[in-house]
C-alpha positions as CSV (number, residue, x, y, z in Angstrom):
1,M,59.9,-14.0,-2.8
2,C,61.3,-17.0,-4.6
3,V,61.0,-17.5,-7.6
4,K,61.7,-20.5,-9.9
5,D,61.6,-21.6,-14.2
6,V,61.0,-25.3,-14.2
7,L,60.2,-27.3,-17.9
8,V,56.5,-29.1,-18.3
9,Q,57.5,-32.9,-18.9
10,N,54.4,-34.5,-19.6
11,Q,53.3,-34.5,-22.8
12,V,50.2,-33.3,-22.5
13,G,50.7,-30.1,-20.1
14,L,48.8,-29.2,-17.5
15,H,45.3,-30.1,-18.3
16,A,42.6,-30.8,-15.8
17,R,43.9,-34.2,-14.0
18,P,47.4,-32.5,-13.6
19,A,46.3,-28.8,-13.3
20,T,44.4,-30.2,-10.1
21,F,47.1,-31.6,-8.8
22,F,49.2,-28.9,-9.1
23,I,46.2,-26.9,-7.6
24,Q,45.7,-29.4,-4.4
25,K,49.8,-28.7,-3.8
26,A,49.5,-24.9,-3.8
27,N,46.8,-24.8,-1.5
28,E,49.0,-26.4,0.6
29,F,50.9,-23.6,1.4
30,K,50.2,-20.5,3.3
31,S,52.2,-17.9,0.5
32,S,50.4,-16.1,-2.1
33,I,52.0,-18.2,-5.3
34,W,51.7,-17.7,-9.1
35,V,52.4,-18.9,-12.4
36,E,53.6,-17.0,-15.5
37,K,53.4,-17.8,-19.1
38,E,55.3,-15.6,-21.0
39,E,53.7,-12.7,-20.1
40,R,50.8,-13.5,-18.0
41,R,50.5,-14.4,-14.5
42,V,47.3,-16.1,-12.6
43,N,46.8,-17.4,-9.3
44,A,48.4,-21.1,-8.9
45,K,45.5,-21.6,-6.2
46,S,43.2,-21.4,-9.6
47,L,41.9,-24.1,-11.6
48,L,40.8,-21.8,-13.8
49,G,43.7,-19.4,-14.4
50,V,46.5,-22.4,-14.3
51,L,44.1,-23.7,-17.5
52,S,43.6,-20.3,-19.4
53,L,47.6,-20.6,-19.6
54,G,47.4,-23.0,-22.2
55,I,50.4,-25.2,-20.7
56,V,51.5,-27.9,-22.9
57,G,54.4,-30.1,-22.8
58,G,57.9,-29.1,-23.6
59,T,57.1,-25.1,-22.4
60,T,58.8,-23.4,-19.6
61,I,56.8,-22.1,-16.6
62,R,57.8,-19.5,-13.6
63,I,56.4,-20.2,-10.5
64,I,56.7,-17.5,-7.9
65,A,56.0,-17.7,-3.9
66,D,55.4,-14.7,-1.4
67,G,55.2,-15.6,2.4
68,N,56.2,-17.4,5.5
69,D,56.8,-21.2,3.6
70,E,57.2,-19.3,-0.2
71,E,60.3,-22.1,-0.4
72,Q,59.0,-24.6,0.3
73,A,55.9,-23.6,-2.0
74,V,57.7,-23.5,-5.1
75,D,60.3,-26.1,-4.1
76,A,56.9,-28.8,-4.1
77,L,55.2,-27.1,-7.4
78,V,59.0,-27.5,-9.3
79,S,59.4,-30.9,-8.2
80,L,55.7,-31.9,-8.5
81,V,56.0,-30.5,-12.8
82,Q,58.9,-32.3,-13.1
83,S,57.5,-35.6,-11.8
84,G,55.3,-35.2,-14.6
85,F,52.6,-35.0,-12.4
86,T,53.2,-39.3,-11.1
87,E,51.7,-40.1,-7.9
């Protein structure tokens, strides 16, 4: 299992468009991936799950992955969040 905390950089947080980028990236990996905010954990491959966390800019989230490509998955998602979801 691989776990990393990351600060959401962009002001609007994970609203629909950045959340879509996040889910698309998560779905590139075979590992099970979750996003945690405070005490809530959701499937990182679920748009409704990620949106339900209400993640805004300046929030620290935890990305957790478990599987064969867990480290690559967490590193890729952390990089995406740190980039502010720029294409």
